[in-house]
PDB file of N, H, CA, C and O in Angstrom:
ATOM      1  N   MET A   1       0.816  -1.200   0.000  1.00  0.00           N
ATOM      2  CA  MET A   1       0.000   0.000   0.000  1.00  0.00           C
ATOM      3  C   MET A   1       0.852   1.253   0.000  1.00  0.00           C
ATOM      4  O   MET A   1       0.431   2.293  -0.506  1.00  0.00           O
ATOM      5  N   THR A   2       2.031   1.164   0.555  1.00  0.00           N
ATOM      6  H   THR A   2       2.373   0.319   0.966  1.00  0.00           H
ATOM      7  CA  THR A   2       2.916   2.329   0.573  1.00  0.00           C
ATOM      8  C   THR A   2       3.217   2.785  -0.842  1.00  0.00           C
ATOM      9  O   THR A   2       3.198   3.981  -1.136  1.00  0.00           O
ATOM     10  N   GLN A   3       3.497   1.825  -1.719  1.00  0.00           N
ATOM     11  H   GLN A   3       3.513   0.854  -1.480  1.00  0.00           H
ATOM     12  CA  GLN A   3       3.806   2.155  -3.112  1.00  0.00           C
ATOM     13  C   GLN A   3       2.606   2.798  -3.797  1.00  0.00           C
ATOM     14  O   GLN A   3       2.772   3.734  -4.579  1.00  0.00           O
ATOM     15  N   PHE A   4       1.407   2.314  -3.517  1.00  0.00           N
ATOM     16  H   PHE A   4       1.271   1.553  -2.882  1.00  0.00           H
ATOM     17  CA  PHE A   4       0.189   2.877  -4.098  1.00  0.00           C
ATOM     18  C   PHE A   4       0.054   4.356  -3.745  1.00  0.00           C
ATOM     19  O   PHE A   4      -0.171   5.188  -4.624  1.00  0.00           O
ATOM     20  N   TYR A   5       0.190   4.682  -2.469  1.00  0.00           N
ATOM     21  H   TYR A   5       0.373   4.007  -1.755  1.00  0.00           H
ATOM     22  CA  TYR A   5       0.038   6.073  -2.043  1.00  0.00           C
ATOM     23  C   TYR A   5       1.186   6.951  -2.530  1.00  0.00           C
ATOM     24  O   TYR A   5       0.989   8.135  -2.802  1.00  0.00           O
ATOM     25  N   GLN A   6       2.368   6.384  -2.642  1.00  0.00           N
ATOM     26  H   GLN A   6       2.528   5.422  -2.422  1.00  0.00           H
ATOM     27  CA  GLN A   6       3.491   7.145  -3.197  1.00  0.00           C
ATOM     28  C   GLN A   6       3.214   7.474  -4.660  1.00  0.00           C
ATOM     29  O   GLN A   6       3.504   8.582  -5.110  1.00  0.00           O
ATOM     30  N   ASN A   7       2.660   6.527  -5.401  1.00  0.00           N
ATOM     31  H   ASN A   7       2.425   5.627  -5.036  1.00  0.00           H
ATOM     32  CA  ASN A   7       2.308   6.766  -6.802  1.00  0.00           C
ATOM     33  C   ASN A   7       1.250   7.857  -6.922  1.00  0.00           C
ATOM     34  O   ASN A   7       1.348   8.717  -7.797  1.00  0.00           O
ATOM     35  N   LEU A   8       0.242   7.833  -6.056  1.00  0.00           N
ATOM     36  H   LEU A   8       0.162   7.134  -5.345  1.00  0.00           H
ATOM     37  CA  LEU A   8      -0.779   8.884  -6.067  1.00  0.00           C
ATOM     38  C   LEU A   8      -0.149  10.245  -5.793  1.00  0.00           C
ATOM     39  O   LEU A   8      -0.469  11.235  -6.452  1.00  0.00           O
ATOM     40  N   LYS A   9       0.741  10.282  -4.825  1.00  0.00           N
ATOM     41  H   LYS A   9       1.002   9.479  -4.290  1.00  0.00           H
ATOM     42  CA  LYS A   9       1.425  11.526  -4.471  1.00  0.00           C
ATOM     43  C   LYS A   9       2.234  12.064  -5.646  1.00  0.00           C
ATOM     44  O   LYS A   9       2.396  13.275  -5.800  1.00  0.00           O
ATOM     45  N   ASN A  10       2.742  11.150  -6.474  1.00  0.00           N
ATOM     46  H   ASN A  10       2.611  10.166  -6.349  1.00  0.00           H
ATOM     47  CA  ASN A  10       3.536  11.539  -7.640  1.00  0.00           C
ATOM     48  C   ASN A  10       2.680  11.888  -8.852  1.00  0.00           C
ATOM     49  O   ASN A  10       3.215  12.116  -9.936  1.00  0.00           O
ATOM     50  N   GLY A  11       1.355  11.933  -8.685  1.00  0.00           N
ATOM     51  H   GLY A  11       0.920  11.747  -7.804  1.00  0.00           H
ATOM     52  CA  GLY A  11       0.480  12.414  -9.747  1.00  0.00           C
ATOM     53  C   GLY A  11      -0.168  11.361 -10.624  1.00  0.00           C
ATOM     54  O   GLY A  11      -0.830  11.711 -11.601  1.00  0.00           O
ATOM     55  N   MET A  12      -0.002  10.089 -10.313  1.00  0.00           N
ATOM     56  H   MET A  12       0.536   9.805  -9.520  1.00  0.00           H
ATOM     57  CA  MET A  12      -0.647   9.046 -11.111  1.00  0.00           C
ATOM     58  C   MET A  12      -2.136   9.011 -10.802  1.00  0.00           C
ATOM     59  O   MET A  12      -2.572   9.423  -9.727  1.00  0.00           O
ATOM     60  N   THR A  13      -2.908   8.513 -11.760  1.00  0.00           N
ATOM     61  H   THR A  13      -2.554   8.179 -12.633  1.00  0.00           H
ATOM     62  CA  THR A  13      -4.325   8.278 -11.496  1.00  0.00           C
ATOM     63  C   THR A  13      -4.444   7.110 -10.524  1.00  0.00           C
ATOM     64  O   THR A  13      -3.486   6.366 -10.320  1.00  0.00           O
ATOM     65  N   LYS A  14      -5.621   6.953  -9.927  1.00  0.00           N
ATOM     66  H   LYS A  14      -6.400   7.558 -10.093  1.00  0.00           H
ATOM     67  CA  LYS A  14      -5.816   5.858  -8.973  1.00  0.00           C
ATOM     68  C   LYS A  14      -5.584   4.500  -9.623  1.00  0.00           C
ATOM     69  O   LYS A  14      -4.920   3.634  -9.054  1.00  0.00           O
ATOM     70  N   SER A  15      -6.139   4.322 -10.828  1.00  0.00           N
ATOM     71  H   SER A  15      -6.678   5.026 -11.291  1.00  0.00           H
ATOM     72  CA  SER A  15      -5.987   3.025 -11.485  1.00  0.00           C
ATOM     73  C   SER A  15      -4.541   2.752 -11.869  1.00  0.00           C
ATOM     74  O   SER A  15      -4.076   1.622 -11.721  1.00  0.00           O
ATOM     75  N   GLU A  16      -3.821   3.747 -12.356  1.00  0.00           N
ATOM     76  H   GLU A  16      -4.198   4.665 -12.477  1.00  0.00           H
ATOM     77  CA  GLU A  16      -2.419   3.559 -12.724  1.00  0.00           C
ATOM     78  C   GLU A  16      -1.557   3.348 -11.481  1.00  0.00           C
ATOM     79  O   GLU A  16      -0.627   2.542 -11.505  1.00  0.00           O
ATOM     80  N   ALA A  17      -1.854   4.054 -10.411  1.00  0.00           N
ATOM     81  H   ALA A  17      -2.609   4.709 -10.392  1.00  0.00           H
ATOM     82  CA  ALA A  17      -1.110   3.881  -9.161  1.00  0.00           C
ATOM     83  C   ALA A  17      -1.272   2.458  -8.636  1.00  0.00           C
ATOM     84  O   ALA A  17      -0.303   1.848  -8.184  1.00  0.00           O
ATOM     85  N   MET A  18      -2.503   1.921  -8.694  1.00  0.00           N
ATOM     86  H   MET A  18      -3.291   2.416  -9.061  1.00  0.00           H
ATOM     87  CA  MET A  18      -2.740   0.548  -8.249  1.00  0.00           C
ATOM     88  C   MET A  18      -2.031  -0.439  -9.162  1.00  0.00           C
ATOM     89  O   MET A  18      -1.427  -1.403  -8.691  1.00  0.00           O
ATOM     90  N   ARG A  19      -2.101  -0.204 -10.455  1.00  0.00           N
ATOM     91  H   ARG A  19      -2.591   0.579 -10.838  1.00  0.00           H
ATOM     92  CA  ARG A  19      -1.439  -1.094 -11.416  1.00  0.00           C
ATOM     93  C   ARG A  19       0.061  -1.146 -11.165  1.00  0.00           C
ATOM     94  O   ARG A  19       0.647  -2.227 -11.113  1.00  0.00           O
ATOM     95  N   GLN A  20       0.676   0.002 -11.013  1.00  0.00           N
ATOM     96  H   GLN A  20       0.200   0.881 -11.055  1.00  0.00           H
ATOM     97  CA  GLN A  20       2.120   0.054 -10.797  1.00  0.00           C
ATOM     98  C   GLN A  20       2.507  -0.581  -9.461  1.00  0.00           C
ATOM     99  O   GLN A  20       3.530  -1.259  -9.370  1.00  0.00           O
ATOM    100  N   ALA A  21       1.704  -0.366  -8.439  1.00  0.00           N
ATOM    101  H   ALA A  21       0.873   0.185  -8.513  1.00  0.00           H
ATOM    102  CA  ALA A  21       1.992  -0.964  -7.134  1.00  0.00           C
ATOM    103  C   ALA A  21       1.920  -2.487  -7.211  1.00  0.00           C
ATOM    104  O   ALA A  21       2.762  -3.183  -6.643  1.00  0.00           O
ATOM    105  N   LYS A  22       0.914  -2.999  -7.913  1.00  0.00           N
ATOM    106  H   LYS A  22       0.230  -2.434  -8.374  1.00  0.00           H
ATOM    107  CA  LYS A  22       0.799  -4.450  -8.063  1.00  0.00           C
ATOM    108  C   LYS A  22       1.946  -5.007  -8.894  1.00  0.00           C
ATOM    109  O   LYS A  22       2.496  -6.058  -8.566  1.00  0.00           O
ATOM    110  N   LEU A  23       2.308  -4.315  -9.961  1.00  0.00           N
ATOM    111  H   LEU A  23       1.861  -3.462 -10.227  1.00  0.00           H
ATOM    112  CA  LEU A  23       3.417  -4.785 -10.793  1.00  0.00           C
ATOM    113  C   LEU A  23       4.726  -4.831 -10.017  1.00  0.00           C
ATOM    114  O   LEU A  23       5.559  -5.705 -10.254  1.00  0.00           O
ATOM    115  N   SER A  24       4.907  -3.901  -9.101  1.00  0.00           N
ATOM    116  H   SER A  24       4.230  -3.191  -8.909  1.00  0.00           H
ATOM    117  CA  SER A  24       6.144  -3.896  -8.320  1.00  0.00           C
ATOM    118  C   SER A  24       6.208  -5.076  -7.350  1.00  0.00           C
ATOM    119  O   SER A  24       7.288  -5.437  -6.884  1.00  0.00           O
ATOM    120  N   GLN A  25       5.056  -5.680  -7.045  1.00  0.00           N
ATOM    121  H   GLN A  25       4.178  -5.387  -7.424  1.00  0.00           H
ATOM    122  CA  GLN A  25       4.993  -6.803  -6.106  1.00  0.00           C
ATOM    123  C   GLN A  25       4.647  -8.135  -6.769  1.00  0.00           C
ATOM    124  O   GLN A  25       4.551  -9.156  -6.088  1.00  0.00           O
ATOM    125  N   ILE A  26       4.461  -8.136  -8.072  1.00  0.00           N
ATOM    126  H   ILE A  26       4.538  -7.306  -8.625  1.00  0.00           H
ATOM    127  CA  ILE A  26       3.907  -9.303  -8.766  1.00  0.00           C
ATOM    128  C   ILE A  26       4.757 -10.566  -8.604  1.00  0.00           C
ATOM    129  O   ILE A  26       4.221 -11.673  -8.657  1.00  0.00           O
ATOM    130  N   LYS A  27       6.043 -10.425  -8.412  1.00  0.00           N
ATOM    131  H   LYS A  27       6.479  -9.526  -8.369  1.00  0.00           H
ATOM    132  CA  LYS A  27       6.895 -11.607  -8.245  1.00  0.00           C
ATOM    133  C   LYS A  27       6.882 -12.123  -6.808  1.00  0.00           C
ATOM    134  O   LYS A  27       7.429 -13.188  -6.519  1.00  0.00           O
ATOM    135  N   SER A  28       6.264 -11.374  -5.924  1.00  0.00           N
ATOM    136  H   SER A  28       5.820 -10.510  -6.158  1.00  0.00           H
ATOM    137  CA  SER A  28       6.079 -11.832  -4.547  1.00  0.00           C
ATOM    138  C   SER A  28       4.920 -12.825  -4.511  1.00  0.00           C
ATOM    139  O   SER A  28       4.164 -12.932  -5.476  1.00  0.00           O
ATOM    140  N   HIS A  29       4.783 -13.527  -3.438  1.00  0.00           N
ATOM    141  H   HIS A  29       5.397 -13.440  -2.654  1.00  0.00           H
ATOM    142  CA  HIS A  29       3.661 -14.447  -3.260  1.00  0.00           C
ATOM    143  C   HIS A  29       2.354 -13.651  -3.321  1.00  0.00           C
ATOM    144  O   HIS A  29       2.289 -12.547  -2.780  1.00  0.00           O
ATOM    145  N   PRO A  30       1.301 -14.191  -3.973  1.00  0.00           N
ATOM    146  CA  PRO A  30       0.026 -13.471  -4.072  1.00  0.00           C
ATOM    147  C   PRO A  30      -0.557 -13.030  -2.733  1.00  0.00           C
ATOM    148  O   PRO A  30      -1.367 -12.105  -2.687  1.00  0.00           O
ATOM    149  N   TYR A  31      -0.161 -13.669  -1.664  1.00  0.00           N
ATOM    150  H   TYR A  31       0.497 -14.421  -1.701  1.00  0.00           H
ATOM    151  CA  TYR A  31      -0.613 -13.273  -0.328  1.00  0.00           C
ATOM    152  C   TYR A  31      -0.374 -11.789  -0.086  1.00  0.00           C
ATOM    153  O   TYR A  31      -1.159 -11.138   0.603  1.00  0.00           O
ATOM    154  N   TYR A  32       0.707 -11.248  -0.649  1.00  0.00           N
ATOM    155  H   TYR A  32       1.345 -11.777  -1.209  1.00  0.00           H
ATOM    156  CA  TYR A  32       1.096  -9.867  -0.389  1.00  0.00           C
ATOM    157  C   TYR A  32       0.379  -8.849  -1.270  1.00  0.00           C
ATOM    158  O   TYR A  32       0.275  -7.682  -0.891  1.00  0.00           O
ATOM    159  N   TRP A  33      -0.118  -9.261  -2.436  1.00  0.00           N
ATOM    160  H   TRP A  33      -0.034 -10.209  -2.744  1.00  0.00           H
ATOM    161  CA  TRP A  33      -0.706  -8.265  -3.332  1.00  0.00           C
ATOM    162  C   TRP A  33      -2.137  -8.553  -3.760  1.00  0.00           C
ATOM    163  O   TRP A  33      -2.836  -7.627  -4.173  1.00  0.00           O
ATOM    164  N   SER A  34      -2.598  -9.782  -3.681  1.00  0.00           N
ATOM    165  H   SER A  34      -2.030 -10.534  -3.346  1.00  0.00           H
ATOM    166  CA  SER A  34      -3.926 -10.112  -4.204  1.00  0.00           C
ATOM    167  C   SER A  34      -5.096  -9.473  -3.462  1.00  0.00           C
ATOM    168  O   SER A  34      -6.134  -9.256  -4.087  1.00  0.00           O
ATOM    169  N   PRO A  35      -4.995  -9.156  -2.166  1.00  0.00           N
ATOM    170  CA  PRO A  35      -6.169  -8.590  -1.500  1.00  0.00           C
ATOM    171  C   PRO A  35      -6.443  -7.127  -1.833  1.00  0.00           C
ATOM    172  O   PRO A  35      -7.470  -6.592  -1.415  1.00  0.00           O
ATOM    173  N   PHE A  36      -5.566  -6.473  -2.564  1.00  0.00           N
ATOM    174  H   PHE A  36      -4.731  -6.907  -2.903  1.00  0.00           H
ATOM    175  CA  PHE A  36      -5.739  -5.048  -2.819  1.00  0.00           C
ATOM    176  C   PHE A  36      -6.460  -4.809  -4.134  1.00  0.00           C
ATOM    177  O   PHE A  36      -5.970  -5.177  -5.202  1.00  0.00           O
ATOM    178  N   ILE A  37      -7.631  -4.189  -4.045  1.00  0.00           N
ATOM    179  H   ILE A  37      -8.030  -3.891  -3.177  1.00  0.00           H
ATOM    180  CA  ILE A  37      -8.418  -3.840  -5.219  1.00  0.00           C
ATOM    181  C   ILE A  37      -8.870  -2.390  -5.080  1.00  0.00           C
ATOM    182  O   ILE A  37      -8.975  -1.859  -3.974  1.00  0.00           O
ATOM    183  N   LEU A  38      -9.130  -1.773  -6.206  1.00  0.00           N
ATOM    184  H   LEU A  38      -9.045  -2.204  -7.104  1.00  0.00           H
ATOM    185  CA  LEU A  38      -9.611  -0.398  -6.221  1.00  0.00           C
ATOM    186  C   LEU A  38     -11.128  -0.418  -6.349  1.00  0.00           C
ATOM    187  O   LEU A  38     -11.663  -0.992  -7.297  1.00  0.00           O
ATOM    188  N   ILE A  39     -11.817   0.197  -5.412  1.00  0.00           N
ATOM    189  H   ILE A  39     -11.383   0.663  -4.641  1.00  0.00           H
ATOM    190  CA  ILE A  39     -13.276   0.243  -5.409  1.00  0.00           C
ATOM    191  C   ILE A  39     -13.711   1.681  -5.638  1.00  0.00           C
ATOM    192  O   ILE A  39     -13.195   2.606  -5.010  1.00  0.00           O
ATOM    193  N   GLY A  40     -14.663   1.861  -6.541  1.00  0.00           N
ATOM    194  H   GLY A  40     -15.083   1.110  -7.051  1.00  0.00           H
ATOM    195  CA  GLY A  40     -15.163   3.198  -6.828  1.00  0.00           C
ATOM    196  C   GLY A  40     -14.603   3.728  -8.135  1.00  0.00           C
ATOM    197  O   GLY A  40     -13.981   2.994  -8.903  1.00  0.00           O
ATOM    198  N   ALA A  41     -14.827   4.998  -8.376  1.00  0.00           N
ATOM    199  H   ALA A  41     -15.332   5.594  -7.753  1.00  0.00           H
ATOM    200  CA  ALA A  41     -14.375   5.626  -9.617  1.00  0.00           C
ATOM    201  C   ALA A  41     -12.852   5.683  -9.661  1.00  0.00           C
ATOM    202  O   ALA A  41     -12.208   6.058  -8.681  1.00  0.00           O
ATOM    203  N   ALA A  42     -12.293   5.313 -10.785  1.00  0.00           N
ATOM    204  H   ALA A  42     -12.816   5.008 -11.580  1.00  0.00           H
ATOM    205  CA  ALA A  42     -10.837   5.299 -10.936  1.00  0.00           C
ATOM    206  C   ALA A  42     -10.282   6.652 -11.364  1.00  0.00           C
ATOM    207  O   ALA A  42      -9.069   6.798 -11.516  1.00  0.00           O
ATOM    208  N   ASN A  43     -11.128   7.620 -11.554  1.00  0.00           N
ATOM    209  H   ASN A  43     -12.113   7.502 -11.430  1.00  0.00           H
ATOM    210  CA  ASN A  43     -10.630   8.933 -11.988  1.00  0.00           C
ATOM    211  C   ASN A  43     -10.677   9.951 -10.886  1.00  0.00           C
ATOM    212  O   ASN A  43     -10.293  11.103 -11.093  1.00  0.00           O
TER     213      ASN A  43
END
């Protein structure tokens, strides 16, 4: 989640921030990244 909020702070959209945060963790076990989803408007 730290990466997600850092991405938002750097000006990314919510959907892009979530995508980048997940990609940065994708090689980790799904336990660490699978529970995070974006709910609501992505803009």
